[in-house]
C-alpha angles and dihedrals in degrees: 000000000000119000133194113197112182142170091203126061110248128209115283091250089064094046094065133056138068095332142073114255123200124176101193091199088067093051132079104242116168119203117260113268093208091233093133089218086139087064101037116017101031107012111215094006128090115231091219111089109216139102094297091075089064095043105048092059087055090053090049094048100043119108093192125031133188111194118190119191144156111240116236119179091341094307141088113285118258100270096055095035090053090051093049090050090051090052094074091107086079087066129067127225089246123099130227133186111246121172089347091304133102116251135163120267109251124233108228095319117166114227107247147197111229138197117189116197109198125189135179100042111161097209146340093279090059090048090052092051090050093049089053091049092052090047090054092046090051090069093054097038093048097238109178087193136355143180131199116212121190121205144149118273090250090058098052096097095049094044091048091049092049093049092048091051092046098046110023103046 
């Protein structure tokens, strides 16, 4: 399955097709409470009942992901970052060694190819911080390969369309 997870509405042409499309700004996603109920009380399921419980299984199942996010202080902007934090039910409380580092054991997560389209970076230093963040996330999110593409906000639709055509057809 192919998944587009975005913090910016895309053109209607990009919302339809042989992929799942989620604009997190249109969903009700409450911040994680840090209760770890998804690890102890209801393993694999968040105790908060909102849109996130429908979205994190899509992230786990996707073979190809296209994440689109504004960059703020070298990180994903709040809507996407909140969703990623709410996706911890796809991890277990147990630890594994991966590339000589400790990481959580995943709960039925499909290895994936990822493209991250980032817009709004202020300078090269912010881009470098974001690249490092994505590289670190790749270990936890089981990216077999990934690419970060920087663009202006006005270019997001055309860059997304090009990446989908190049990688998903």
